All heavy atoms as TSV, in Angstrom:
chain	resi	resn	atom	element	x	y	z
A	1	MET	N	N	0.845	-1.165	0.000
A	1	MET	CA	C	0.000	0.000	0.000
A	1	MET	C	C	0.896	1.236	0.000
A	1	MET	O	O	1.772	1.391	0.842
A	1	MET	CB	C	-0.902	-0.011	1.240
A	1	MET	CG	C	-1.912	1.088	1.237
A	1	MET	SD	S	-3.014	1.041	2.676
A	1	MET	CE	C	-3.918	-0.436	2.341
A	2	ASP	N	N	0.690	2.128	-0.957
A	2	ASP	CA	C	1.506	3.322	-1.113
A	2	ASP	C	C	1.059	4.400	-0.132
A	2	ASP	O	O	-0.083	4.831	-0.157
A	2	ASP	CB	C	1.397	3.826	-2.550
A	2	ASP	CG	C	2.325	4.994	-2.830
A	2	ASP	OD1	O	3.234	5.234	-2.031
A	2	ASP	OD2	O	2.120	5.646	-3.863
A	3	SER	N	N	1.979	4.826	0.752
A	3	SER	CA	C	1.634	5.871	1.718
A	3	SER	C	C	2.354	7.183	1.391
A	3	SER	O	O	2.347	8.099	2.205
A	3	SER	CB	C	1.963	5.418	3.134
A	3	SER	OG	O	3.360	5.221	3.248
A	4	ALA	N	N	2.989	7.243	0.221
A	4	ALA	CA	C	3.670	8.474	-0.185
A	4	ALA	C	C	2.636	9.574	-0.404
A	4	ALA	O	O	1.526	9.312	-0.869
A	4	ALA	CB	C	4.464	8.233	-1.460
A	5	PRO	N	N	2.980	10.805	-0.059
A	5	PRO	CA	C	2.036	11.913	-0.258
A	5	PRO	C	C	1.678	12.100	-1.738
A	5	PRO	O	O	2.508	11.892	-2.616
A	5	PRO	CB	C	2.793	13.134	0.260
A	5	PRO	CG	C	3.858	12.603	1.135
A	5	PRO	CD	C	4.207	11.249	0.582
A	6	SER	N	N	0.441	12.460	-1.969
A	6	SER	CA	C	-0.065	12.766	-3.305
A	6	SER	C	C	-0.796	14.094	-3.243
A	6	SER	O	O	-1.274	14.507	-2.189
A	6	SER	CB	C	-1.033	11.678	-3.782
A	6	SER	OG	O	-0.375	10.442	-3.895
A	7	ARG	N	N	-0.915	14.713	-4.389
A	7	ARG	CA	C	-1.629	15.984	-4.467
A	7	ARG	C	C	-3.120	15.701	-4.686
A	7	ARG	O	O	-3.487	14.914	-5.550
A	7	ARG	CB	C	-1.074	16.815	-5.618
A	7	ARG	CG	C	-1.517	18.232	-5.618
A	7	ARG	CD	C	-0.510	19.055	-6.440
A	7	ARG	NE	N	-0.858	20.433	-6.445
A	7	ARG	CZ	C	-0.625	21.277	-5.450
A	7	ARG	NH1	N	-0.037	20.843	-4.371
A	7	ARG	NH2	N	-0.984	22.528	-5.528
A	8	TYR	N	N	-3.955	16.339	-3.861
A	8	TYR	CA	C	-5.402	16.150	-3.927
A	8	TYR	C	C	-6.109	17.483	-4.100
A	8	TYR	O	O	-5.635	18.517	-3.621
A	8	TYR	CB	C	-5.928	15.520	-2.632
A	8	TYR	CG	C	-5.570	14.064	-2.474
A	8	TYR	CD1	C	-4.402	13.676	-1.843
A	8	TYR	CD2	C	-6.417	13.070	-2.963
A	8	TYR	CE1	C	-4.071	12.346	-1.690
A	8	TYR	CE2	C	-6.093	11.732	-2.815
A	8	TYR	CZ	C	-4.921	11.382	-2.186
A	8	TYR	OH	O	-4.597	10.059	-2.044
A	9	VAL	N	N	-7.259	17.420	-4.765
A	9	VAL	CA	C	-8.202	18.540	-4.818
A	9	VAL	C	C	-9.496	18.027	-4.208
A	9	VAL	O	O	-10.025	16.990	-4.625
A	9	VAL	CB	C	-8.454	19.029	-6.260
A	9	VAL	CG1	C	-9.512	20.120	-6.275
A	9	VAL	CG2	C	-7.179	19.526	-6.889
A	10	ILE	N	N	-9.986	18.746	-3.210
A	10	ILE	CA	C	-11.217	18.371	-2.516
A	10	ILE	C	C	-12.232	19.486	-2.745
A	10	ILE	O	O	-11.961	20.644	-2.451
A	10	ILE	CB	C	-10.945	18.170	-1.010
A	10	ILE	CG1	C	-9.904	17.061	-0.823
A	10	ILE	CG2	C	-12.242	17.868	-0.259
A	10	ILE	CD1	C	-9.350	16.951	0.575
A	11	ARG	N	N	-13.387	19.138	-3.300
A	11	ARG	CA	C	-14.430	20.119	-3.616
A	11	ARG	C	C	-15.520	20.069	-2.540
A	11	ARG	O	O	-16.091	19.015	-2.279
A	11	ARG	CB	C	-15.038	19.831	-4.987
A	11	ARG	CG	C	-16.072	20.868	-5.428
A	11	ARG	CD	C	-16.628	20.533	-6.809
A	11	ARG	NE	N	-15.588	20.440	-7.815
A	11	ARG	CZ	C	-15.181	21.460	-8.569
A	11	ARG	NH1	N	-15.747	22.637	-8.449
A	11	ARG	NH2	N	-14.227	21.279	-9.458
A	12	ILE	N	N	-15.766	21.228	-1.940
A	12	ILE	CA	C	-16.778	21.374	-0.897
A	12	ILE	C	C	-17.869	22.312	-1.410
A	12	ILE	O	O	-17.567	23.333	-2.036
A	12	ILE	CB	C	-16.161	21.990	0.388
A	12	ILE	CG1	C	-14.956	21.179	0.864
A	12	ILE	CG2	C	-17.199	22.161	1.478
A	12	ILE	CD1	C	-15.275	19.826	1.389
A	13	ASP	N	N	-19.114	22.004	-1.125
A	13	ASP	CA	C	-20.216	22.874	-1.523
A	13	ASP	C	C	-20.209	24.137	-0.673
A	13	ASP	O	O	-20.074	24.072	0.552
A	13	ASP	CB	C	-21.556	22.141	-1.362
A	13	ASP	CG	C	-22.704	22.895	-1.999
A	13	ASP	OD1	O	-22.483	23.621	-2.988
A	13	ASP	OD2	O	-23.835	22.762	-1.492
A	14	GLY	N	N	-20.331	25.284	-1.321
A	14	GLY	CA	C	-20.396	26.563	-0.621
A	14	GLY	C	C	-19.037	27.229	-0.504
A	14	GLY	O	O	-18.003	26.641	-0.806
A	15	HIS	N	N	-19.069	28.483	-0.080
A	15	HIS	CA	C	-17.839	29.244	0.162
A	15	HIS	C	C	-17.502	29.140	1.639
A	15	HIS	O	O	-18.280	29.586	2.476
A	15	HIS	CB	C	-18.020	30.711	-0.229
A	15	HIS	CG	C	-18.026	30.922	-1.706
A	15	HIS	ND1	N	-17.956	32.162	-2.269
A	15	HIS	CD2	C	-18.079	30.051	-2.736
A	15	HIS	CE1	C	-17.979	32.049	-3.583
A	15	HIS	NE2	N	-18.059	30.777	-3.886
A	16	LEU	N	N	-16.355	28.564	1.956
A	16	LEU	CA	C	-15.939	28.417	3.340
A	16	LEU	C	C	-15.278	29.711	3.810
A	16	LEU	O	O	-14.473	30.299	3.099
A	16	LEU	CB	C	-14.957	27.256	3.492
A	16	LEU	CG	C	-15.433	25.889	2.990
A	16	LEU	CD1	C	-14.401	24.833	3.292
A	16	LEU	CD2	C	-16.779	25.527	3.577
A	17	GLY	N	N	-15.628	30.124	5.010
A	17	GLY	CA	C	-15.067	31.332	5.591
A	17	GLY	C	C	-13.727	31.065	6.259
A	17	GLY	O	O	-13.267	29.924	6.382
A	18	THR	N	N	-13.116	32.139	6.733
A	18	THR	CA	C	-11.784	32.075	7.345
A	18	THR	C	C	-11.736	31.132	8.533
A	18	THR	O	O	-10.779	30.362	8.687
A	18	THR	CB	C	-11.350	33.486	7.785
A	18	THR	OG1	O	-11.434	34.358	6.656
A	18	THR	CG2	C	-9.940	33.490	8.310
A	19	THR	N	N	-12.756	31.162	9.371
A	19	THR	CA	C	-12.759	30.320	10.566
A	19	THR	C	C	-12.773	28.839	10.194
A	19	THR	O	O	-11.996	28.052	10.743
A	19	THR	CB	C	-13.968	30.651	11.460
A	19	THR	OG1	O	-13.921	32.039	11.795
A	19	THR	CG2	C	-13.970	29.818	12.725
A	20	VAL	N	N	-13.631	28.463	9.273
A	20	VAL	CA	C	-13.697	27.051	8.858
A	20	VAL	C	C	-12.420	26.654	8.126
A	20	VAL	O	O	-11.883	25.559	8.345
A	20	VAL	CB	C	-14.943	26.792	7.984
A	20	VAL	CG1	C	-14.934	25.381	7.420
A	20	VAL	CG2	C	-16.212	27.029	8.775
A	21	LEU	N	N	-11.904	27.536	7.280
A	21	LEU	CA	C	-10.678	27.220	6.539
A	21	LEU	C	C	-9.487	27.008	7.464
A	21	LEU	O	O	-8.557	26.273	7.119
A	21	LEU	CB	C	-10.372	28.327	5.526
A	21	LEU	CG	C	-11.296	28.375	4.310
A	21	LEU	CD1	C	-10.985	29.605	3.470
A	21	LEU	CD2	C	-11.195	27.113	3.482
A	22	SER	N	N	-9.525	27.604	8.652
A	22	SER	CA	C	-8.413	27.424	9.594
A	22	SER	C	C	-8.305	25.975	10.067
A	22	SER	O	O	-7.269	25.565	10.597
A	22	SER	CB	C	-8.560	28.369	10.785
A	22	SER	OG	O	-9.661	28.005	11.591
A	23	ALA	N	N	-9.337	25.170	9.839
A	23	ALA	CA	C	-9.300	23.750	10.197
A	23	ALA	C	C	-8.474	22.940	9.195
A	23	ALA	O	O	-8.202	21.761	9.437
A	23	ALA	CB	C	-10.723	23.190	10.263
A	24	PHE	N	N	-8.074	23.576	8.089
A	24	PHE	CA	C	-7.343	22.876	7.033
A	24	PHE	C	C	-6.048	23.623	6.687
A	24	PHE	O	O	-5.863	24.091	5.552
A	24	PHE	CB	C	-8.225	22.750	5.785
A	24	PHE	CG	C	-9.576	22.148	6.059
A	24	PHE	CD1	C	-10.705	22.949	6.150
A	24	PHE	CD2	C	-9.709	20.788	6.256
A	24	PHE	CE1	C	-11.950	22.394	6.414
A	24	PHE	CE2	C	-10.941	20.225	6.525
A	24	PHE	CZ	C	-12.072	21.027	6.606
A	25	PRO	N	N	-5.122	23.752	7.644
A	25	PRO	CA	C	-3.927	24.570	7.411
A	25	PRO	C	C	-2.992	24.032	6.325
A	25	PRO	O	O	-2.228	24.804	5.740
A	25	PRO	CB	C	-3.234	24.578	8.775
A	25	PRO	CG	C	-3.700	23.337	9.443
A	25	PRO	CD	C	-5.114	23.122	8.965
A	26	ALA	N	N	-3.055	22.741	6.041
A	26	ALA	CA	C	-2.155	22.156	5.043
A	26	ALA	C	C	-2.695	22.305	3.617
A	26	ALA	O	O	-2.016	21.923	2.663
A	26	ALA	CB	C	-1.934	20.677	5.351
A	27	LEU	N	N	-3.902	22.845	3.471
A	27	LEU	CA	C	-4.539	22.931	2.162
A	27	LEU	C	C	-4.700	24.381	1.724
A	27	LEU	O	O	-4.928	25.274	2.546
A	27	LEU	CB	C	-5.901	22.243	2.199
A	27	LEU	CG	C	-5.862	20.763	2.563
A	27	LEU	CD1	C	-7.262	20.211	2.753
A	27	LEU	CD2	C	-5.112	19.968	1.509
A	28	THR	N	N	-4.609	24.596	0.424
A	28	THR	CA	C	-4.782	25.920	-0.156
A	28	THR	C	C	-6.212	26.044	-0.661
A	28	THR	O	O	-6.641	25.248	-1.503
A	28	THR	CB	C	-3.801	26.122	-1.327
A	28	THR	OG1	O	-2.477	25.924	-0.846
A	28	THR	CG2	C	-3.944	27.504	-1.926
A	29	PRO	N	N	-6.974	27.026	-0.153
A	29	PRO	CA	C	-8.360	27.187	-0.590
A	29	PRO	C	C	-8.474	28.061	-1.836
A	29	PRO	O	O	-7.644	28.942	-2.081
A	29	PRO	CB	C	-9.011	27.892	0.605
A	29	PRO	CG	C	-7.904	28.709	1.187
A	29	PRO	CD	C	-6.644	27.907	0.964
A	30	GLN	N	N	-9.516	27.798	-2.600
A	30	GLN	CA	C	-9.831	28.610	-3.774
A	30	GLN	C	C	-11.330	28.523	-4.000
A	30	GLN	O	O	-11.887	27.423	-4.016
A	30	GLN	CB	C	-9.079	28.102	-4.999
A	30	GLN	CG	C	-9.395	28.840	-6.269
A	30	GLN	CD	C	-8.703	28.223	-7.479
A	30	GLN	OE1	O	-7.959	27.251	-7.373
A	30	GLN	NE2	N	-8.958	28.774	-8.636
A	31	HIS	N	N	-11.988	29.672	-4.163
A	31	HIS	CA	C	-13.413	29.665	-4.486
A	31	HIS	C	C	-13.555	29.452	-5.988
A	31	HIS	O	O	-12.870	30.094	-6.784
A	31	HIS	CB	C	-14.087	30.960	-4.055
A	31	HIS	CG	C	-14.168	31.083	-2.562
A	31	HIS	ND1	N	-13.994	32.258	-1.907
A	31	HIS	CD2	C	-14.389	30.157	-1.604
A	31	HIS	CE1	C	-14.120	32.065	-0.608
A	31	HIS	NE2	N	-14.347	30.782	-0.401
A	32	CYS	N	N	-14.418	28.533	-6.346
A	32	CYS	CA	C	-14.649	28.183	-7.746
A	32	CYS	C	C	-16.152	28.085	-7.952
A	32	CYS	O	O	-16.763	27.068	-7.607
A	32	CYS	CB	C	-13.952	26.864	-8.059
A	32	CYS	SG	S	-14.106	26.346	-9.769
A	33	GLY	N	N	-16.748	29.162	-8.463
A	33	GLY	CA	C	-18.203	29.197	-8.586
A	33	GLY	C	C	-18.809	29.097	-7.202
A	33	GLY	O	O	-18.367	29.766	-6.271
A	34	PRO	N	N	-19.799	28.233	-7.031
A	34	PRO	CA	C	-20.456	28.111	-5.727
A	34	PRO	C	C	-19.734	27.180	-4.744
A	34	PRO	O	O	-20.242	26.892	-3.678
A	34	PRO	CB	C	-21.826	27.522	-6.094
A	34	PRO	CG	C	-21.540	26.693	-7.303
A	34	PRO	CD	C	-20.470	27.451	-8.062
A	35	HIS	N	N	-18.535	26.714	-5.124
A	35	HIS	CA	C	-17.820	25.735	-4.312
A	35	HIS	C	C	-16.489	26.280	-3.804
A	35	HIS	O	O	-15.995	27.295	-4.287
A	35	HIS	CB	C	-17.544	24.467	-5.127
A	35	HIS	CG	C	-18.770	23.905	-5.751
A	35	HIS	ND1	N	-18.835	23.572	-7.076
A	35	HIS	CD2	C	-19.996	23.641	-5.251
A	35	HIS	CE1	C	-20.048	23.111	-7.368
A	35	HIS	NE2	N	-20.767	23.150	-6.263
A	36	THR	N	N	-15.914	25.560	-2.854
A	36	THR	CA	C	-14.556	25.830	-2.387
A	36	THR	C	C	-13.703	24.623	-2.725
A	36	THR	O	O	-14.088	23.485	-2.453
A	36	THR	CB	C	-14.523	26.073	-0.865
A	36	THR	OG1	O	-15.343	27.199	-0.551
A	36	THR	CG2	C	-13.104	26.335	-0.381
A	37	LEU	N	N	-12.550	24.880	-3.341
A	37	LEU	CA	C	-11.585	23.826	-3.626
A	37	LEU	C	C	-10.472	23.913	-2.598
A	37	LEU	O	O	-9.942	24.993	-2.328
A	37	LEU	CB	C	-10.984	23.997	-5.021
A	37	LEU	CG	C	-11.949	23.991	-6.199
A	37	LEU	CD1	C	-11.183	24.203	-7.502
A	37	LEU	CD2	C	-12.739	22.710	-6.249
A	38	LEU	N	N	-10.123	22.773	-2.032
A	38	LEU	CA	C	-9.000	22.676	-1.110
A	38	LEU	C	C	-7.956	21.802	-1.783
A	38	LEU	O	O	-8.228	20.654	-2.134
A	38	LEU	CB	C	-9.441	22.050	0.213
A	38	LEU	CG	C	-10.548	22.773	0.966
A	38	LEU	CD1	C	-10.987	21.948	2.172
A	38	LEU	CD2	C	-10.102	24.154	1.383
A	39	THR	N	N	-6.760	22.335	-1.979
A	39	THR	CA	C	-5.716	21.629	-2.717
A	39	THR	C	C	-4.473	21.498	-1.847
A	39	THR	O	O	-4.097	22.445	-1.152
A	39	THR	CB	C	-5.349	22.409	-3.997
A	39	THR	OG1	O	-6.533	22.643	-4.752
A	39	THR	CG2	C	-4.357	21.635	-4.842
A	40	GLY	N	N	-3.858	20.321	-1.893
A	40	GLY	CA	C	-2.622	20.151	-1.141
A	40	GLY	C	C	-2.052	18.758	-1.252
A	40	GLY	O	O	-2.682	17.845	-1.785
A	41	LEU	N	N	-0.852	18.633	-0.722
A	41	LEU	CA	C	-0.129	17.373	-0.709
A	41	LEU	C	C	-0.457	16.647	0.593
A	41	LEU	O	O	-0.210	17.167	1.682
A	41	LEU	CB	C	1.373	17.667	-0.798
A	41	LEU	CG	C	2.301	16.525	-1.154
A	41	LEU	CD1	C	1.976	15.973	-2.539
A	41	LEU	CD2	C	3.738	17.013	-1.112
A	42	LEU	N	N	-1.050	15.457	0.472
A	42	LEU	CA	C	-1.493	14.701	1.640
A	42	LEU	C	C	-1.064	13.250	1.524
A	42	LEU	O	O	-1.176	12.654	0.446
A	42	LEU	CB	C	-3.025	14.746	1.755
A	42	LEU	CG	C	-3.695	16.109	1.854
A	42	LEU	CD1	C	-5.200	15.968	1.682
A	42	LEU	CD2	C	-3.360	16.761	3.175
A	43	ASP	N	N	-0.626	12.670	2.642
A	43	ASP	CA	C	-0.436	11.225	2.658
A	43	ASP	C	C	-1.773	10.604	3.074
A	43	ASP	O	O	-2.746	11.305	3.355
A	43	ASP	CB	C	0.717	10.804	3.568
A	43	ASP	CG	C	0.507	11.171	5.031
A	43	ASP	OD1	O	-0.637	11.490	5.433
A	43	ASP	OD2	O	1.493	11.129	5.783
A	44	ARG	N	N	-1.831	9.309	3.104
A	44	ARG	CA	C	-3.102	8.613	3.388
A	44	ARG	C	C	-3.685	9.026	4.739
A	44	ARG	O	O	-4.871	9.318	4.860
A	44	ARG	CB	C	-2.895	7.101	3.339
A	44	ARG	CG	C	-4.185	6.321	3.526
A	44	ARG	CD	C	-3.964	4.841	3.344
A	44	ARG	NE	N	-3.489	4.526	2.016
A	44	ARG	CZ	C	-4.289	4.209	1.002
A	44	ARG	NH1	N	-5.577	4.188	1.165
A	44	ARG	NH2	N	-3.784	3.926	-0.175
A	45	SER	N	N	-2.852	9.085	5.759
A	45	SER	CA	C	-3.312	9.451	7.097
A	45	SER	C	C	-3.860	10.880	7.126
A	45	SER	O	O	-4.911	11.147	7.709
A	45	SER	CB	C	-2.153	9.309	8.082
A	45	SER	OG	O	-2.546	9.741	9.362
A	46	ALA	N	N	-3.154	11.803	6.493
A	46	ALA	CA	C	-3.602	13.202	6.455
A	46	ALA	C	C	-4.910	13.334	5.671
A	46	ALA	O	O	-5.791	14.116	6.044
A	46	ALA	CB	C	-2.522	14.087	5.845
A	47	LEU	N	N	-5.049	12.575	4.587
A	47	LEU	CA	C	-6.284	12.619	3.803
A	47	LEU	C	C	-7.472	12.182	4.657
A	47	LEU	O	O	-8.505	12.847	4.687
A	47	LEU	CB	C	-6.164	11.713	2.569
A	47	LEU	CG	C	-7.443	11.575	1.733
A	47	LEU	CD1	C	-7.897	12.906	1.174
A	47	LEU	CD2	C	-7.227	10.551	0.622
A	48	TYR	N	N	-7.316	11.084	5.392
A	48	TYR	CA	C	-8.403	10.616	6.255
A	48	TYR	C	C	-8.699	11.618	7.367
A	48	TYR	O	O	-9.847	11.795	7.770
A	48	TYR	CB	C	-8.106	9.231	6.820
A	48	TYR	CG	C	-8.214	8.132	5.790
A	48	TYR	CD1	C	-7.207	7.195	5.631
A	48	TYR	CD2	C	-9.325	8.032	4.964
A	48	TYR	CE1	C	-7.299	6.185	4.684
A	48	TYR	CE2	C	-9.425	7.031	4.009
A	48	TYR	CZ	C	-8.415	6.109	3.880
A	48	TYR	OH	O	-8.516	5.119	2.941
A	49	GLY	N	N	-7.666	12.298	7.848
A	49	GLY	CA	C	-7.872	13.339	8.848
A	49	GLY	C	C	-8.674	14.508	8.302
A	49	GLY	O	O	-9.573	15.023	8.971
A	50	VAL	N	N	-8.376	14.915	7.075
A	50	VAL	CA	C	-9.133	15.998	6.426
A	50	VAL	C	C	-10.590	15.568	6.228
A	50	VAL	O	O	-11.515	16.332	6.488
A	50	VAL	CB	C	-8.482	16.397	5.083
A	50	VAL	CG1	C	-9.400	17.288	4.258
A	50	VAL	CG2	C	-7.149	17.097	5.328
A	51	LEU	N	N	-10.791	14.340	5.780
A	51	LEU	CA	C	-12.163	13.849	5.573
A	51	LEU	C	C	-12.934	13.799	6.887
A	51	LEU	O	O	-14.125	14.147	6.931
A	51	LEU	CB	C	-12.138	12.471	4.905
A	51	LEU	CG	C	-11.565	12.440	3.489
A	51	LEU	CD1	C	-11.506	11.015	2.971
A	51	LEU	CD2	C	-12.343	13.347	2.560
A	52	ALA	N	N	-12.278	13.397	7.957
A	52	ALA	CA	C	-12.932	13.366	9.269
A	52	ALA	C	C	-13.303	14.785	9.717
A	52	ALA	O	O	-14.382	15.001	10.279
A	52	ALA	CB	C	-12.019	12.711	10.307
A	53	GLU	N	N	-12.436	15.754	9.447
A	53	GLU	CA	C	-12.705	17.146	9.804
A	53	GLU	C	C	-13.877	17.694	8.989
A	53	GLU	O	O	-14.740	18.404	9.514
A	53	GLU	CB	C	-11.456	18.001	9.577
A	53	GLU	CG	C	-11.546	19.372	10.162
A	53	GLU	CD	C	-11.553	19.374	11.688
A	53	GLU	OE1	O	-10.941	18.492	12.301
A	53	GLU	OE2	O	-12.194	20.268	12.256
A	54	ILE	N	N	-13.937	17.351	7.713
A	54	ILE	CA	C	-15.054	17.768	6.862
A	54	ILE	C	C	-16.363	17.228	7.428
A	54	ILE	O	O	-17.354	17.949	7.533
A	54	ILE	CB	C	-14.836	17.295	5.402
A	54	ILE	CG1	C	-13.698	18.113	4.764
A	54	ILE	CG2	C	-16.117	17.409	4.584
A	54	ILE	CD1	C	-13.222	17.570	3.433
A	55	GLU	N	N	-16.361	15.963	7.818
A	55	GLU	CA	C	-17.553	15.355	8.398
A	55	GLU	C	C	-17.915	16.015	9.726
A	55	GLU	O	O	-19.085	16.334	9.978
A	55	GLU	CB	C	-17.348	13.856	8.591
A	55	GLU	CG	C	-18.573	13.177	9.160
A	55	GLU	CD	C	-18.380	11.680	9.344
A	55	GLU	OE1	O	-17.232	11.212	9.417
A	55	GLU	OE2	O	-19.404	10.987	9.421
A	56	ALA	N	N	-16.925	16.235	10.586
A	56	ALA	CA	C	-17.177	16.828	11.904
A	56	ALA	C	C	-17.750	18.239	11.794
A	56	ALA	O	O	-18.567	18.648	12.621
A	56	ALA	CB	C	-15.882	16.851	12.717
A	57	LEU	N	N	-17.341	18.969	10.769
A	57	LEU	CA	C	-17.840	20.333	10.569
A	57	LEU	C	C	-19.180	20.363	9.834
A	57	LEU	O	O	-19.757	21.422	9.653
A	57	LEU	CB	C	-16.805	21.158	9.794
A	57	LEU	CG	C	-15.519	21.480	10.554
A	57	LEU	CD1	C	-14.475	22.067	9.611
A	57	LEU	CD2	C	-15.813	22.425	11.708
A	58	GLY	N	N	-19.644	19.204	9.388
A	58	GLY	CA	C	-20.930	19.132	8.691
A	58	GLY	C	C	-20.893	19.730	7.301
A	58	GLY	O	O	-21.912	20.195	6.783
A	59	LEU	N	N	-19.714	19.706	6.671
A	59	LEU	CA	C	-19.582	20.272	5.326
A	59	LEU	C	C	-20.067	19.262	4.291
A	59	LEU	O	O	-20.033	18.054	4.520
A	59	LEU	CB	C	-18.125	20.648	5.061
A	59	LEU	CG	C	-17.517	21.647	6.045
A	59	LEU	CD1	C	-16.042	21.863	5.721
A	59	LEU	CD2	C	-18.273	22.960	6.026
A	60	ASP	N	N	-20.496	19.784	3.160
A	60	ASP	CA	C	-21.018	18.944	2.079
A	60	ASP	C	C	-19.897	18.630	1.090
A	60	ASP	O	O	-19.562	19.447	0.229
A	60	ASP	CB	C	-22.177	19.667	1.390
A	60	ASP	CG	C	-22.937	18.783	0.431
A	60	ASP	OD1	O	-22.709	17.555	0.406
A	60	ASP	OD2	O	-23.787	19.319	-0.312
A	61	LEU	N	N	-19.299	17.443	1.230
A	61	LEU	CA	C	-18.217	16.995	0.359
A	61	LEU	C	C	-18.796	16.600	-0.993
A	61	LEU	O	O	-19.699	15.768	-1.082
A	61	LEU	CB	C	-17.509	15.797	0.992
A	61	LEU	CG	C	-16.431	15.121	0.171
A	61	LEU	CD1	C	-15.264	16.066	-0.087
A	61	LEU	CD2	C	-15.960	13.863	0.869
A	62	LEU	N	N	-18.277	17.207	-2.064
A	62	LEU	CA	C	-18.770	16.908	-3.401
A	62	LEU	C	C	-17.841	15.989	-4.192
A	62	LEU	O	O	-18.297	15.163	-4.966
A	62	LEU	CB	C	-18.964	18.211	-4.195
A	62	LEU	CG	C	-19.965	19.195	-3.607
A	62	LEU	CD1	C	-19.967	20.478	-4.429
A	62	LEU	CD2	C	-21.351	18.585	-3.555
A	63	GLU	N	N	-16.523	16.158	-3.988
A	63	GLU	CA	C	-15.580	15.410	-4.823
A	63	GLU	C	C	-14.196	15.404	-4.189
A	63	GLU	O	O	-13.772	16.376	-3.576
A	63	GLU	CB	C	-15.493	16.088	-6.196
A	63	GLU	CG	C	-14.509	15.494	-7.154
A	63	GLU	CD	C	-14.411	16.269	-8.464
A	63	GLU	OE1	O	-14.748	17.458	-8.514
A	63	GLU	OE2	O	-13.977	15.652	-9.445
A	64	ILE	N	N	-13.499	14.283	-4.360
A	64	ILE	CA	C	-12.082	14.180	-4.022
A	64	ILE	C	C	-11.390	13.703	-5.284
A	64	ILE	O	O	-11.783	12.690	-5.871
A	64	ILE	CB	C	-11.819	13.154	-2.910
A	64	ILE	CG1	C	-12.611	13.498	-1.672
A	64	ILE	CG2	C	-10.331	13.071	-2.606
A	64	ILE	CD1	C	-12.598	12.391	-0.647
A	65	GLN	N	N	-10.370	14.431	-5.690
A	65	GLN	CA	C	-9.638	14.049	-6.892
A	65	GLN	C	C	-8.157	13.955	-6.564
A	65	GLN	O	O	-7.556	14.901	-6.043
A	65	GLN	CB	C	-9.861	15.083	-7.987
A	65	GLN	CG	C	-9.202	14.733	-9.290
A	65	GLN	CD	C	-9.493	15.758	-10.371
A	65	GLN	OE1	O	-10.045	16.816	-10.124
A	65	GLN	NE2	N	-9.110	15.439	-11.580
A	66	LYS	N	N	-7.585	12.793	-6.839
A	66	LYS	CA	C	-6.138	12.603	-6.698
A	66	LYS	C	C	-5.505	12.988	-8.016
A	66	LYS	O	O	-5.851	12.426	-9.065
A	66	LYS	CB	C	-5.830	11.144	-6.343
A	66	LYS	CG	C	-4.373	10.879	-6.120
A	66	LYS	CD	C	-4.173	9.431	-5.712
A	66	LYS	CE	C	-2.711	9.115	-5.491
A	66	LYS	NZ	N	-2.524	7.696	-5.097
A	67	LEU	N	N	-4.611	13.950	-7.966
A	67	LEU	CA	C	-3.965	14.418	-9.182
A	67	LEU	C	C	-2.770	13.547	-9.501
A	67	LEU	O	O	-1.978	13.223	-8.613
A	67	LEU	CB	C	-3.540	15.878	-9.026
A	67	LEU	CG	C	-4.662	16.855	-8.682
A	67	LEU	CD1	C	-4.111	18.250	-8.485
A	67	LEU	CD2	C	-5.741	16.851	-9.746
A	68	GLY	N	N	-2.646	13.176	-10.738
A	68	GLY	CA	C	-1.522	12.356	-11.171
A	68	GLY	C	C	-0.271	13.178	-11.318
A	68	GLY	O	O	-0.297	14.409	-11.303
A	69	PRO	N	N	0.856	12.520	-11.452
A	69	PRO	CA	C	2.108	13.242	-11.633
A	69	PRO	C	C	2.105	14.028	-12.941
A	69	PRO	O	O	1.536	13.602	-13.935
A	69	PRO	CB	C	3.177	12.142	-11.660
A	69	PRO	CG	C	2.448	10.880	-11.948
A	69	PRO	CD	C	1.035	11.074	-11.509
A	70	SER	N	N	2.723	15.185	-12.889
A	70	SER	CA	C	2.792	16.039	-14.072
A	70	SER	C	C	4.147	16.726	-14.095
A	70	SER	O	O	4.651	17.164	-13.081
A	70	SER	CB	C	1.674	17.077	-14.035
A	70	SER	OG	O	1.866	18.020	-15.057
A	71	LYS	N	N	4.719	16.845	-15.256
A	71	LYS	CA	C	6.006	17.524	-15.394
A	71	LYS	C	C	5.864	19.027	-15.179
A	71	LYS	O	O	6.823	19.701	-14.942
A	71	LYS	CB	C	6.601	17.243	-16.770
A	71	LYS	CG	C	6.952	15.786	-16.946
A	71	LYS	CD	C	7.483	15.510	-18.314
A	71	LYS	CE	C	7.746	14.025	-18.489
A	71	LYS	NZ	N	8.181	13.679	-19.820
A	72	ASP	N	N	4.626	19.544	-15.290
A	72	ASP	CA	C	4.374	20.977	-15.131
A	72	ASP	C	C	4.276	21.388	-13.680
A	72	ASP	O	O	4.246	22.562	-13.375
A	72	ASP	CB	C	3.087	21.371	-15.856
A	72	ASP	CG	C	3.179	21.122	-17.339
A	72	ASP	OD1	O	4.302	21.158	-17.889
A	72	ASP	OD2	O	2.136	20.882	-17.944
A	73	ARG	N	N	4.163	20.445	-12.758
A	73	ARG	CA	C	3.985	20.786	-11.334
A	73	ARG	C	C	5.267	20.796	-10.609
A	73	ARG	O	O	6.185	20.176	-10.787
A	73	ARG	CB	C	3.027	19.804	-10.674
A	73	ARG	CG	C	1.653	20.101	-11.158
A	73	ARG	CD	C	0.690	19.241	-10.452
A	73	ARG	NE	N	-0.382	19.084	-11.425
A	73	ARG	CZ	C	-1.316	18.249	-11.378
A	73	ARG	NH1	N	-1.414	17.443	-10.365
A	73	ARG	NH2	N	-2.241	18.170	-12.263
């Protein structure tokens, strides 16, 4: 099982404010239309921690995307 960090984009419904975003210090937020994108490098444990925090805050998780390797990044 690969535990090396990977880059993820997590899409949350709605615009998250500063207070809620402070729960995700390892992720970079970006508003995209009616959603908030959280992007960052996470290992498996950190990803599950972020998902648990999303659930605990009652946020509406729309999508998790693992980004593949790219020479441009």
